[in-house]
N, CA, C and O atoms as a GROMACS GRO file, in nm:
protein
  348
    1MET      N    1  -0.128   1.291   0.327
    1MET     CA    2  -0.172   1.200   0.430
    1MET      C    3  -0.212   1.283   0.551
    1MET      O    4  -0.132   1.362   0.601
    2THR      N    5  -0.334   1.264   0.596
    2THR     CA    6  -0.382   1.345   0.706
    2THR      C    7  -0.334   1.293   0.841
    2THR      O    8  -0.323   1.371   0.935
    3GLU      N    9  -0.305   1.167   0.853
    3GLU     CA   10  -0.255   1.110   0.976
    3GLU      C   11  -0.160   0.996   0.941
    3GLU      O   12  -0.155   0.950   0.827
    4TYR      N   13  -0.087   0.952   1.041
    4TYR     CA   14   0.008   0.843   1.021
    4TYR      C   15  -0.065   0.714   0.986
    4TYR      O   16  -0.161   0.677   1.054
    5VAL      N   17  -0.021   0.645   0.883
    5VAL     CA   18  -0.080   0.519   0.841
    5VAL      C   19   0.012   0.407   0.889
    5VAL      O   20   0.133   0.410   0.862
    6THR      N   21  -0.044   0.311   0.958
    6THR     CA   22   0.036   0.200   1.010
    6THR      C   23   0.057   0.093   0.903
    6THR      O   24  -0.011   0.092   0.800
    7GLU      N   25   0.150   0.006   0.927
    7GLU     CA   26   0.174  -0.105   0.833
    7GLU      C   27   0.050  -0.193   0.821
    7GLU      O   28   0.018  -0.240   0.712
    8GLN      N   29  -0.019  -0.215   0.932
    8GLN     CA   30  -0.142  -0.295   0.927
    8GLN      C   31  -0.247  -0.226   0.841
    8GLN      O   32  -0.316  -0.293   0.764
    9GLN      N   33  -0.259  -0.095   0.852
    9GLN     CA   34  -0.356  -0.023   0.768
    9GLN      C   35  -0.317  -0.034   0.621
    9GLN      O   36  -0.403  -0.048   0.535
   10ILE      N   37  -0.188  -0.027   0.592
   10ILE     CA   38  -0.141  -0.044   0.454
   10ILE      C   39  -0.189  -0.178   0.401
   10ILE      O   40  -0.244  -0.187   0.292
   11ARG      N   41  -0.166  -0.283   0.479
   11ARG     CA   42  -0.208  -0.418   0.435
   11ARG      C   43  -0.359  -0.427   0.420
   11ARG      O   44  -0.408  -0.486   0.324
   12ASP      N   45  -0.434  -0.370   0.514
   12ASP     CA   46  -0.580  -0.373   0.505
   12ASP      C   47  -0.630  -0.300   0.381
   12ASP      O   48  -0.721  -0.347   0.312
   13ILE      N   49  -0.571  -0.186   0.352
   13ILE     CA   50  -0.612  -0.108   0.235
   13ILE      C   51  -0.580  -0.183   0.106
   13ILE      O   52  -0.662  -0.186   0.014
   14LEU      N   53  -0.461  -0.244   0.100
   14LEU     CA   54  -0.417  -0.306  -0.026
   14LEU      C   55  -0.474  -0.446  -0.050
   14LEU      O   56  -0.470  -0.495  -0.163
   15ARG      N   57  -0.525  -0.511   0.053
   15ARG     CA   58  -0.572  -0.650   0.039
   15ARG      C   59  -0.658  -0.672  -0.086
   15ARG      O   60  -0.630  -0.766  -0.161
   16PRO      N   61  -0.761  -0.591  -0.112
   16PRO     CA   62  -0.845  -0.620  -0.229
   16PRO      C   63  -0.781  -0.585  -0.364
   16PRO      O   64  -0.836  -0.617  -0.469
   17TYR      N   65  -0.664  -0.520  -0.361
   17TYR     CA   66  -0.604  -0.472  -0.486
   17TYR      C   67  -0.477  -0.547  -0.524
   17TYR      O   68  -0.402  -0.501  -0.610
   18ARG      N   69  -0.451  -0.660  -0.461
   18ARG     CA   70  -0.331  -0.736  -0.494
   18ARG      C   71  -0.332  -0.768  -0.643
   18ARG      O   72  -0.431  -0.817  -0.697
   19ASP      N   73  -0.220  -0.739  -0.708
   19ASP     CA   74  -0.213  -0.745  -0.854
   19ASP      C   75  -0.113  -0.847  -0.907
   19ASP      O   76  -0.095  -0.859  -1.028
   20GLY      N   77  -0.048  -0.920  -0.820
   20GLY     CA   78   0.057  -1.012  -0.864
   20GLY      C   79   0.187  -0.939  -0.896
   20GLY      O   80   0.282  -1.002  -0.943
   21GLY      N   81   0.191  -0.810  -0.872
   21GLY     CA   82   0.309  -0.728  -0.903
   21GLY      C   83   0.348  -0.643  -0.783
   21GLY      O   84   0.350  -0.692  -0.670
   22PRO      N   85   0.380  -0.516  -0.807
   22PRO     CA   86   0.432  -0.431  -0.701
   22PRO      C   87   0.336  -0.409  -0.584
   22PRO      O   88   0.379  -0.399  -0.469
   23ILE      N   89   0.207  -0.401  -0.612
   23ILE     CA   90   0.112  -0.383  -0.502
   23ILE      C   91   0.107  -0.509  -0.416
   23ILE      O   92   0.101  -0.500  -0.294
   24SER      N   93   0.110  -0.624  -0.479
   24SER     CA   94   0.114  -0.749  -0.403
   24SER      C   95   0.240  -0.762  -0.320
   24SER      O   96   0.236  -0.810  -0.207
   25ARG      N   97   0.354  -0.719  -0.376
   25ARG     CA   98   0.480  -0.727  -0.301
   25ARG      C   99   0.478  -0.634  -0.180
   25ARG      O  100   0.526  -0.670  -0.073
   26LEU      N  101   0.422  -0.513  -0.198
   26LEU     CA  102   0.410  -0.423  -0.084
   26LEU      C  103   0.318  -0.485   0.021
   26LEU      O  104   0.348  -0.482   0.140
   27TYR      N  105   0.207  -0.540  -0.022
   27TYR     CA  106   0.112  -0.604   0.070
   27TYR      C  107   0.178  -0.720   0.146
   27TYR      O  108   0.166  -0.729   0.268
   28ALA      N  109   0.247  -0.806   0.073
   28ALA     CA  110   0.298  -0.931   0.132
   28ALA      C  111   0.429  -0.914   0.208
   28ALA      O  112   0.452  -0.981   0.308
   29THR      N  113   0.516  -0.824   0.159
   29THR     CA  114   0.652  -0.818   0.216
   29THR      C  115   0.696  -0.680   0.260
   29THR      O  116   0.800  -0.666   0.325
   30GLY      N  117   0.620  -0.577   0.226
   30GLY     CA  118   0.661  -0.441   0.257
   30GLY      C  119   0.760  -0.385   0.156
   30GLY      O  120   0.808  -0.272   0.172
   31GLU      N  121   0.792  -0.462   0.053
   31GLU     CA  122   0.888  -0.416  -0.048
   31GLU      C  123   0.830  -0.300  -0.127
   31GLU      O  124   0.714  -0.300  -0.168
   32ILE      N  125   0.916  -0.199  -0.148
   32ILE     CA  126   0.879  -0.083  -0.231
   32ILE      C  127   0.986  -0.068  -0.338
   32ILE      O  128   1.105  -0.053  -0.308
   33THR      N  129   0.943  -0.071  -0.464
   33THR     CA  130   1.036  -0.057  -0.576
   33THR      C  131   0.999   0.065  -0.659
   33THR      O  132   0.903   0.136  -0.629
   34GLU      N  133   1.076   0.087  -0.763
   34GLU     CA  134   1.045   0.198  -0.853
   34GLU      C  135   0.913   0.176  -0.927
   34GLU      O  136   0.862   0.268  -0.991
   35HIS      N  137   0.858   0.056  -0.919
   35HIS     CA  138   0.731   0.024  -0.986
   35HIS      C  139   0.610   0.042  -0.895
   35HIS      O  140   0.496   0.038  -0.942
   36THR      N  141   0.634   0.062  -0.766
   36THR     CA  142   0.523   0.069  -0.671
   36THR      C  143   0.439   0.194  -0.692
   36THR      O  144   0.316   0.186  -0.699
   37ILE      N  145   0.502   0.309  -0.701
   37ILE     CA  146   0.426   0.434  -0.718
   37ILE      C  147   0.346   0.434  -0.848
   37ILE      O  148   0.227   0.467  -0.846
   38PRO      N  149   0.406   0.398  -0.963
   38PRO     CA  150   0.324   0.394  -1.085
   38PRO      C  151   0.206   0.297  -1.074
   38PRO      O  152   0.098   0.324  -1.128
   39ALA      N  153   0.225   0.185  -1.006
   39ALA     CA  154   0.115   0.088  -0.990
   39ALA      C  155   0.003   0.149  -0.905
   39ALA      O  156  -0.115   0.129  -0.935
   40LEU      N  157   0.039   0.221  -0.799
   40LEU     CA  158  -0.062   0.285  -0.715
   40LEU      C  159  -0.135   0.396  -0.790
   40LEU      O  160  -0.256   0.412  -0.775
   41VAL      N  161  -0.062   0.474  -0.869
   41VAL     CA  162  -0.124   0.580  -0.948
   41VAL      C  163  -0.220   0.519  -1.051
   41VAL      O  164  -0.329   0.571  -1.072
   42HIS      N  165  -0.180   0.411  -1.114
   42HIS     CA  166  -0.266   0.342  -1.210
   42HIS      C  167  -0.393   0.291  -1.140
   42HIS      O  168  -0.503   0.303  -1.193
   43LEU      N  169  -0.376   0.234  -1.022
   43LEU     CA  170  -0.491   0.186  -0.945
   43LEU      C  171  -0.585   0.302  -0.913
   43LEU      O  172  -0.707   0.288  -0.924
   44MET      N  173  -0.530   0.415  -0.872
   44MET     CA  174  -0.613   0.531  -0.843
   44MET      C  175  -0.691   0.577  -0.966
   44MET      O  176  -0.807   0.615  -0.955
   45ALA      N  177  -0.628   0.573  -1.082
   45ALA     CA  178  -0.697   0.612  -1.206
   45ALA      C  179  -0.812   0.516  -1.236
   45ALA      O  180  -0.920   0.558  -1.277
   46ASP      N  181  -0.788   0.386  -1.215
   46ASP     CA  182  -0.895   0.288  -1.236
   46ASP      C  183  -1.011   0.312  -1.140
   46ASP      O  184  -1.127   0.306  -1.180
   47LEU      N  185  -0.979   0.338  -1.015
   47LEU     CA  186  -1.084   0.365  -0.916
   47LEU      C  187  -1.159   0.493  -0.950
   47LEU      O  188  -1.280   0.502  -0.929
   48ASP      N  189  -1.088   0.593  -1.002
   48ASP     CA  190  -1.151   0.718  -1.041
   48ASP      C  191  -1.251   0.696  -1.154
   48ASP      O  192  -1.359   0.756  -1.155
   49CYS      N  193  -1.216   0.611  -1.247
   49CYS     CA  194  -1.307   0.581  -1.358
   49CYS      C  195  -1.437   0.517  -1.309
   49CYS      O  196  -1.542   0.529  -1.372
   50ASP      N  197  -1.427   0.449  -1.195
   50ASP     CA  198  -1.545   0.383  -1.136
   50ASP      C  199  -1.610   0.466  -1.026
   50ASP      O  200  -1.698   0.417  -0.955
   51ASP      N  201  -1.567   0.593  -1.012
   51ASP     CA  202  -1.622   0.684  -0.911
   51ASP      C  203  -1.615   0.625  -0.770
   51ASP      O  204  -1.712   0.630  -0.694
   52ARG      N  205  -1.500   0.569  -0.736
   52ARG     CA  206  -1.480   0.508  -0.603
   52ARG      C  207  -1.390   0.598  -0.519
   52ARG      O  208  -1.280   0.559  -0.479
   53ASP      N  209  -1.439   0.719  -0.493
   53ASP     CA  210  -1.360   0.822  -0.425
   53ASP      C  211  -1.309   0.782  -0.286
   53ASP      O  212  -1.194   0.811  -0.255
   54PRO      N  213  -1.389   0.718  -0.201
   54PRO     CA  214  -1.336   0.681  -0.069
   54PRO      C  215  -1.215   0.586  -0.080
   54PRO      O  216  -1.122   0.595   0.000
   55GLU      N  217  -1.219   0.498  -0.177
   55GLU     CA  218  -1.106   0.406  -0.198
   55GLU      C  219  -0.984   0.482  -0.251
   55GLU      O  220  -0.871   0.450  -0.215
   56ILE      N  221  -1.007   0.580  -0.335
   56ILE     CA  222  -0.897   0.662  -0.388
   56ILE      C  223  -0.826   0.731  -0.271
   56ILE      O  224  -0.704   0.738  -0.268
   57ASP      N  225  -0.904   0.784  -0.176
   57ASP     CA  226  -0.844   0.850  -0.061
   57ASP      C  227  -0.755   0.754   0.018
   57ASP      O  228  -0.649   0.793   0.066
   58GLN      N  229  -0.797   0.630   0.032
   58GLN     CA  230  -0.716   0.530   0.103
   58GLN      C  231  -0.587   0.501   0.027
   58GLN      O  232  -0.480   0.490   0.087
   59ILE      N  233  -0.598   0.487  -0.105
   59ILE     CA  234  -0.478   0.460  -0.185
   59ILE      C  235  -0.384   0.581  -0.180
   59ILE      O  236  -0.263   0.564  -0.182
   60LYS      N  237  -0.439   0.701  -0.173
   60LYS     CA  238  -0.355   0.821  -0.156
   60LYS      C  239  -0.275   0.813  -0.027
   60LYS      O  240  -0.159   0.853  -0.023
   61ASP      N  241  -0.337   0.763   0.079
   61ASP     CA  242  -0.265   0.745   0.206
   61ASP      C  243  -0.149   0.648   0.189
   61ASP      O  244  -0.040   0.670   0.241
   62VAL      N  245  -0.174   0.539   0.115
   62VAL     CA  246  -0.067   0.442   0.089
   62VAL      C  247   0.042   0.508   0.004
   62VAL      O  248   0.161   0.489   0.029
   63LEU      N  249   0.001   0.584  -0.095
   63LEU     CA  250   0.096   0.653  -0.182
   63LEU      C  251   0.183   0.749  -0.101
   63LEU      O  252   0.304   0.757  -0.123
   64ASP      N  253   0.123   0.821  -0.010
   64ASP     CA  254   0.200   0.911   0.078
   64ASP      C  255   0.302   0.832   0.160
   64ASP      O  256   0.417   0.873   0.174
   65TYR      N  257   0.259   0.720   0.215
   65TYR     CA  258   0.349   0.634   0.294
   65TYR      C  259   0.467   0.588   0.209
   65TYR      O  260   0.582   0.597   0.251
   66VAL      N  261   0.436   0.537   0.090
   66VAL     CA  262   0.540   0.486   0.000
   66VAL      C  263   0.637   0.597  -0.039
   66VAL      O  264   0.758   0.575  -0.045
   67THR      N  265   0.585   0.715  -0.066
   67THR     CA  266   0.670   0.828  -0.102
   67THR      C  267   0.762   0.867   0.013
   67THR      O  268   0.880   0.896  -0.009
   68GLN      N  269   0.710   0.867   0.134
   68GLN     CA  270   0.791   0.902   0.250
   68GLN      C  271   0.898   0.796   0.278
   68GLN      O  272   1.011   0.831   0.311
   69VAL      N  273   0.863   0.670   0.266
   69VAL     CA  274   0.955   0.562   0.299
   69VAL      C  275   1.061   0.544   0.190
   69VAL      O  276   1.178   0.522   0.220
   70GLY      N  277   1.020   0.554   0.064
   70GLY     CA  278   1.112   0.533  -0.048
   70GLY      C  279   1.134   0.386  -0.077
   70GLY      O  280   1.079   0.298  -0.009
   71CYS      N  281   1.214   0.360  -0.178
   71CYS     CA  282   1.241   0.222  -0.219
   71CYS      C  283   1.312   0.148  -0.106
   71CYS      O  284   1.399   0.201  -0.037
   72ARG      N  285   1.270   0.023  -0.089
   72ARG     CA  286   1.334  -0.062   0.012
   72ARG      C  287   1.310  -0.207  -0.025
   72ARG      O  288   1.214  -0.239  -0.094
   73PRO      N  289   1.398  -0.296   0.021
   73PRO     CA  290   1.380  -0.438  -0.004
   73PRO      C  291   1.268  -0.492   0.085
   73PRO      O  292   1.215  -0.419   0.169
   74PRO      N  293   1.232  -0.619   0.068
   74PRO     CA  294   1.132  -0.677   0.157
   74PRO      C  295   1.172  -0.657   0.304
   74PRO      O  296   1.290  -0.663   0.339
   75VAL      N  297   1.072  -0.634   0.386
   75VAL     CA  298   1.094  -0.607   0.528
   75VAL      C  299   1.086  -0.738   0.606
   75VAL      O  300   0.987  -0.810   0.597
   76THR      N  301   1.190  -0.767   0.682
   76THR     CA  302   1.192  -0.888   0.763
   76THR      C  303   1.075  -0.885   0.860
   76THR      O  304   1.052  -0.785   0.929
   77ARG      N  305   1.002  -0.994   0.865
   77ARG     CA  306   0.887  -1.012   0.955
   77ARG      C  307   0.776  -0.908   0.932
   77ARG      O  308   0.706  -0.872   1.027
   78TRP      N  309   0.761  -0.862   0.810
   78TRP     CA  310   0.657  -0.762   0.777
   78TRP      C  311   0.520  -0.810   0.823
   78TRP      O  312   0.448  -0.737   0.891
   79THR      N  313   0.482  -0.932   0.786
   79THR     CA  314   0.348  -0.979   0.821
   79THR      C  315   0.341  -1.024   0.966
   79THR      O  316   0.237  -1.004   1.030
   80THR      N  317   0.444  -1.082   1.020
   80THR     CA  318   0.439  -1.125   1.159
   80THR      C  319   0.445  -1.006   1.253
   80THR      O  320   0.381  -1.007   1.358
   81ALA      N  321   0.520  -0.904   1.216
   81ALA     CA  322   0.526  -0.782   1.299
   81ALA      C  323   0.389  -0.715   1.301
   81ALA      O  324   0.346  -0.665   1.405
   82VAL      N  325   0.323  -0.713   1.188
   82VAL     CA  326   0.190  -0.652   1.179
   82VAL      C  327   0.092  -0.733   1.263
   82VAL      O  328   0.015  -0.676   1.340
   83ALA      N  329   0.094  -0.865   1.249
   83ALA     CA  330   0.002  -0.950   1.325
   83ALA      C  331   0.029  -0.940   1.474
   83ALA      O  332  -0.066  -0.939   1.553
   84ARG      N  333   0.151  -0.932   1.514
   84ARG     CA  334   0.189  -0.924   1.654
   84ARG      C  335   0.134  -0.794   1.716
   84ARG      O  336   0.090  -0.795   1.831
   85ARG      N  337   0.135  -0.685   1.641
   85ARG     CA  338   0.086  -0.556   1.691
   85ARG      C  339  -0.064  -0.557   1.711
   85ARG      O  340  -0.117  -0.477   1.788
   86GLN      N  341  -0.135  -0.646   1.641
   86GLN     CA  342  -0.281  -0.652   1.652
   86GLN      C  343  -0.325  -0.713   1.784
   86GLN      O  344  -0.434  -0.682   1.832
   87LYS      N  345  -0.243  -0.798   1.843
   87LYS     CA  346  -0.281  -0.869   1.966
   87LYS      C  347  -0.286  -0.776   2.084
   87LYS      O  348  -0.317  -0.819   2.195
   0.00000   0.00000   0.00000
């Protein structure tokens, strides 16, 4: 990760990739499980097959964030805290 990625940036990056599973949970609640990293790696592989390098770089930033933070339960006020910071 070249710079600090904010929670809002995480949500913005993940919005188009919600999968109904670990990526969606990270997007919606900030939850990170043992399934989050494999899901992000799989997404990066899919994007690589489609030659979508700029998107891969963004997912790498999310992957770096997830690796640094580690597993955690849903974050209280994840979406409201993010929205509040935008104002």
